[in-house]
One Martini backbone bead per residue (centre of mass of N, CA, C, O) as a GRO file, in nm:
protein
  226
    1MET     BB    1  -3.422  -1.233  -0.390
    2PHE     BB    2  -3.407  -0.968  -0.159
    3GLY     BB    3  -3.293  -0.855   0.111
    4ARG     BB    4  -3.171  -0.602   0.285
    5GLY     BB    5  -2.874  -0.683   0.246
    6ASP     BB    6  -2.901  -0.757  -0.056
    7GLY     BB    7  -2.994  -0.480  -0.151
    8LEU     BB    8  -2.736  -0.333  -0.075
    9ALA     BB    9  -2.546  -0.507  -0.242
   10ALA     BB   10  -2.686  -0.448  -0.513
   11GLY     BB   11  -2.638  -0.146  -0.508
   12VAL     BB   12  -2.333  -0.156  -0.497
   13TYR     BB   13  -2.294  -0.324  -0.749
   14GLY     BB   14  -2.428  -0.124  -0.940
   15CYS     BB   15  -2.228   0.106  -0.895
   16VAL     BB   16  -1.976  -0.044  -0.980
   17ALA     BB   17  -2.070  -0.124  -1.263
   18ALA     BB   18  -2.111   0.166  -1.363
   19ARG     BB   19  -1.816   0.255  -1.325
   20VAL     BB   20  -1.695   0.046  -1.514
   21CYS     BB   21  -1.847   0.133  -1.767
   22ASP     BB   22  -1.740   0.422  -1.771
   23CYS     BB   23  -1.443   0.343  -1.796
   24VAL     BB   24  -1.466   0.186  -2.061
   25ALA     BB   25  -1.590   0.415  -2.229
   26ALA     BB   26  -1.352   0.608  -2.196
   27ARG     BB   27  -1.144   0.427  -2.335
   28VAL     BB   28  -1.289   0.406  -2.607
   29TYR     BB   29  -1.290   0.706  -2.667
   30GLU     BB   30  -0.984   0.737  -2.670
   31TYR     BB   31  -0.935   0.542  -2.901
   32VAL     BB   32  -1.105   0.685  -3.120
   33ALA     BB   33  -0.961   0.959  -3.097
   34ALA     BB   34  -0.682   0.852  -3.173
   35ARG     BB   35  -0.756   0.753  -3.455
   36GLU     BB   36  -0.847   1.028  -3.566
   37ARG     BB   37  -0.575   1.173  -3.523
   38ASP     BB   38  -0.399   0.946  -3.697
   39GLU     BB   39  -0.521   0.953  -3.988
   40THR     BB   40  -0.346   1.200  -4.100
   41THR     BB   41  -0.057   1.029  -4.038
   42ASN     BB   42  -0.067   0.705  -4.032
   43LYS     BB   43  -0.058   0.624  -3.735
   44PRO     BB   44  -0.040   0.401  -3.505
   45VAL     BB   45  -0.209   0.281  -3.243
   46ASP     BB   46  -0.148   0.267  -2.896
   47GLU     BB   47  -0.317   0.041  -2.717
   48ARG     BB   48  -0.153   0.013  -2.451
   49ALA     BB   49  -0.178   0.317  -2.369
   50VAL     BB   50  -0.494   0.326  -2.353
   51PHE     BB   51  -0.550   0.029  -2.182
   52SER     BB   52  -0.381   0.073  -1.954
   53ASP     BB   53  -0.296   0.064  -1.628
   54PRO     BB   54  -0.264   0.355  -1.418
   55THR     BB   55  -0.186   0.198  -1.179
   56PRO     BB   56   0.046   0.179  -0.957
   57LYS     BB   57   0.292  -0.027  -0.866
   58VAL     BB   58   0.381  -0.225  -0.614
   59SER     BB   59   0.643  -0.267  -0.427
   60ILE     BB   60   0.852  -0.561  -0.421
   61VAL     BB   61   1.011  -0.778  -0.220
   62GLU     BB   62   1.245  -1.003  -0.259
   63LEU     BB   63   1.223  -1.351  -0.172
   64HIS     BB   64   1.486  -1.543  -0.014
   65ILE     BB   65   1.586  -1.898   0.041
   66ARG     BB   66   1.800  -2.084   0.229
   67TYR     BB   67   1.775  -2.433   0.192
   68GLU     BB   68   1.842  -2.711   0.405
   69GLY     BB   69   1.627  -2.946   0.501
   70ASP     BB   70   1.639  -3.008   0.848
   71ASP     BB   71   1.335  -2.992   0.878
   72ASP     BB   72   1.010  -3.016   0.920
   73PRO     BB   73   0.810  -3.024   0.642
   74GLN     BB   74   0.527  -2.974   0.794
   75LYS     BB   75   0.664  -2.693   0.941
   76CYS     BB   76   0.766  -2.550   0.687
   77THR     BB   77   0.753  -2.219   0.579
   78ALA     BB   78   0.921  -2.210   0.320
   79ARG     BB   79   0.767  -2.419   0.150
   80LYS     BB   80   0.498  -2.266   0.156
   81LEU     BB   81   0.591  -2.008   0.016
   82ALA     BB   82   0.675  -2.151  -0.247
   83LYS     BB   83   0.399  -2.277  -0.317
   84PHE     BB   84   0.278  -1.959  -0.331
   85ASP     BB   85   0.495  -1.766  -0.461
   86ARG     BB   86   0.655  -1.585  -0.215
   87ALA     BB   87   0.920  -1.760  -0.264
   88THR     BB   88   1.270  -1.854  -0.304
   89LEU     BB   89   1.446  -2.143  -0.336
   90HIS     BB   90   1.779  -2.252  -0.215
   91ARG     BB   91   2.038  -2.515  -0.220
   92SER     BB   92   2.262  -2.284  -0.231
   93HIS     BB   93   2.480  -2.027  -0.200
   94ARG     BB   94   2.525  -1.969  -0.504
   95GLU     BB   95   2.212  -1.927  -0.572
   96THR     BB   96   2.207  -1.704  -0.375
   97PRO     BB   97   2.138  -1.389  -0.355
   98TYR     BB   98   2.209  -1.077  -0.313
   99GLY     BB   99   2.158  -0.914   0.018
  100ILE     BB  100   1.956  -0.914   0.286
  101VAL     BB  101   2.067  -1.081   0.574
  102LEU     BB  102   1.919  -1.280   0.806
  103ASN     BB  103   2.114  -1.254   1.117
  104PRO     BB  104   2.147  -1.334   1.454
  105HIS     BB  105   2.483  -1.271   1.443
  106ALA     BB  106   2.474  -0.990   1.382
  107GLU     BB  107   2.590  -0.657   1.459
  108ARG     BB  108   2.345  -0.540   1.300
  109ALA     BB  109   2.050  -0.387   1.289
  110LEU     BB  110   1.758  -0.369   1.156
  111SER     BB  111   1.643  -0.108   0.927
  112PRO     BB  112   1.500   0.129   0.723
  113ALA     BB  113   1.786   0.199   0.593
  114ASP     BB  114   1.793  -0.094   0.434
  115ARG     BB  115   1.582  -0.084   0.203
  116GLU     BB  116   1.750  -0.003  -0.054
  117MET     BB  117   1.920  -0.275  -0.059
  118ALA     BB  118   1.638  -0.440  -0.133
  119ASN     BB  119   1.639  -0.218  -0.380
  120PRO     BB  120   1.686  -0.451  -0.624
  121GLY     BB  121   1.724  -0.665  -0.436
  122ALA     BB  122   1.723  -0.877  -0.140
  123LEU     BB  123   1.558  -1.097   0.085
  124VAL     BB  124   1.733  -1.305   0.321
  125ALA     BB  125   1.692  -1.646   0.430
  126LEU     BB  126   1.748  -1.903   0.670
  127ASP     BB  127   1.655  -2.250   0.652
  128CYS     BB  128   1.658  -2.393   0.977
  129SER     BB  129   1.735  -2.526   1.251
  130TRP     BB  130   1.812  -2.411   1.565
  131GLU     BB  131   2.028  -2.632   1.626
  132SER     BB  132   2.192  -2.542   1.334
  133ALA     BB  133   2.218  -2.208   1.382
  134GLY     BB  134   2.500  -2.130   1.323
  135GLU     BB  135   2.726  -1.904   1.213
  136ALA     BB  136   2.833  -2.079   0.966
  137ARG     BB  137   2.553  -2.085   0.808
  138PHE     BB  138   2.587  -1.748   0.747
  139SER     BB  139   2.776  -1.756   0.459
  140LEU     BB  140   2.641  -1.519   0.302
  141ALA     BB  141   2.592  -1.306   0.057
  142GLY     BB  142   2.592  -0.981   0.210
  143GLU     BB  143   2.389  -0.789   0.425
  144HIS     BB  144   2.405  -0.820   0.763
  145ARG     BB  145   2.110  -0.872   0.979
  146ALA     BB  146   1.939  -0.814   1.281
  147LEU     BB  147   1.678  -0.878   1.457
  148PRO     BB  148   1.486  -0.764   1.678
  149TYR     BB  149   1.284  -0.779   1.929
  150LEU     BB  150   1.077  -1.077   1.934
  151VAL     BB  151   0.779  -1.279   1.919
  152ALA     BB  152   0.660  -1.582   1.893
  153ALA     BB  153   0.368  -1.766   1.719
  154ASN     BB  154   0.446  -2.033   1.679
  155PRO     BB  155   0.375  -2.349   1.802
  156VAL     BB  156   0.669  -2.429   1.894
  157ASN     BB  157   0.759  -2.104   2.005
  158PHE     BB  158   0.553  -1.979   2.178
  159GLY     BB  159   0.663  -1.674   2.337
  160ARG     BB  160   0.946  -1.669   2.225
  161PRO     BB  161   1.226  -1.506   2.198
  162MET     BB  162   1.354  -1.514   1.863
  163GLN     BB  163   1.187  -1.789   1.772
  164LEU     BB  164   1.168  -1.777   1.453
  165THR     BB  165   1.046  -1.813   1.165
  166THR     BB  166   1.084  -1.745   0.843
  167VAL     BB  167   0.818  -1.585   0.805
  168GLU     BB  168   0.852  -1.401   1.051
  169ALA     BB  169   1.116  -1.269   0.966
  170LEU     BB  170   1.022  -1.154   0.694
  171ALA     BB  171   0.781  -0.991   0.800
  172ALA     BB  172   0.937  -0.808   0.991
  173ALA     BB  173   1.120  -0.681   0.777
  174LEU     BB  174   0.893  -0.560   0.603
  175ILE     BB  175   0.779  -0.371   0.819
  176ILE     BB  176   1.039  -0.211   0.866
  177PHE     BB  177   1.027  -0.129   0.546
  178GLY     BB  178   0.703  -0.064   0.491
  179GLU     BB  179   0.574  -0.372   0.401
  180ARG     BB  180   0.292  -0.472   0.527
  181GLU     BB  181   0.124  -0.603   0.303
  182GLN     BB  182   0.329  -0.826   0.238
  183ALA     BB  183   0.341  -0.945   0.521
  184GLU     BB  184   0.040  -1.024   0.540
  185GLY     BB  185   0.044  -1.212   0.294
  186ILE     BB  186   0.242  -1.435   0.409
  187LEU     BB  187   0.082  -1.481   0.684
  188SER     BB  188  -0.199  -1.579   0.561
  189LYS     BB  189  -0.091  -1.891   0.530
  190PHE     BB  190  -0.131  -1.877   0.849
  191THR     BB  191  -0.313  -1.925   1.134
  192TRP     BB  192  -0.082  -1.750   1.316
  193GLY     BB  193  -0.010  -1.481   1.170
  194GLU     BB  194  -0.184  -1.266   1.323
  195THR     BB  195  -0.057  -1.317   1.601
  196PHE     BB  196   0.217  -1.198   1.539
  197LEU     BB  197   0.113  -0.908   1.497
  198GLU     BB  198  -0.015  -0.873   1.780
  199LEU     BB  199   0.236  -0.932   1.962
  200ASN     BB  200   0.422  -0.707   1.767
  201ASP     BB  201   0.298  -0.427   1.715
  202GLU     BB  202   0.460  -0.221   1.876
  203PRO     BB  203   0.760  -0.281   1.798
  204LEU     BB  204   0.724  -0.266   1.488
  205ARG     BB  205   0.631   0.029   1.475
  206ARG     BB  206   0.886   0.145   1.608
  207TYR     BB  207   1.099   0.036   1.415
  208ALA     BB  208   0.968   0.168   1.151
  209ASN     BB  209   1.036   0.474   1.283
  210CYS     BB  210   1.317   0.452   1.236
  211THR     BB  211   1.641   0.556   1.100
  212ASP     BB  212   1.826   0.344   1.258
  213SER     BB  213   2.002   0.109   1.434
  214THR     BB  214   2.034   0.263   1.700
  215GLU     BB  215   1.730   0.303   1.757
  216VAL     BB  216   1.655   0.007   1.760
  217VAL     BB  217   1.835  -0.075   2.001
  218ASP     BB  218   1.704   0.113   2.209
  219ILE     BB  219   1.423  -0.017   2.197
  220GLN     BB  220   1.504  -0.306   2.258
  221GLN     BB  221   1.608  -0.250   2.548
  222GLU     BB  222   1.333  -0.198   2.674
  223TYR     BB  223   1.239  -0.498   2.647
  224LEU     BB  224   1.483  -0.635   2.795
  225ASP     BB  225   1.424  -0.469   3.079
  226ARG     BB  226   1.135  -0.603   3.159
   0.00000   0.00000   0.00000
């Protein structure tokens, strides 16, 4: 028994189901037609070509984390990302792949121009406590870039500039690279993830529209001068 809302939902479901059936029927027709065409030549039909999904796959930036393990495991965002297969943890520098390394001590700011270096490469973050995040810890192989001015939303450092967790840093980098959907995906695993996007909506959109590091630094300075 459907109410008014349920009736609408049922109608929508029916339309979707009909479209799915039409799509399947079209694929079956293509398959039968292909078999008829190939009967004269005795060539096998490539079923994968007929039934494969024509939708182009979304490019995903590989996320890698050099995991130091010196932080509270209950609050460690890197471990949670690995648990949900959103990132790969590495226990040594040697295991960590070459890529764009997010390094707060780097001389160049991250910009959309760095996106190509992360594809087919990787986006790399170092997960350690801020107390031990000295420059020596960031001796990873790769192109080192610093994130521009952003505000933390995590419970430990809420509202503090630049005191980001690993997931916040990776999400910010992904948005600057134009991969907002992937960024939202990794932040969705945290109750405060959406808050990070809300707090930094304006600067992240502006950084993502820059062409190079110089423009990113100029915009960052506007926020530092406030």
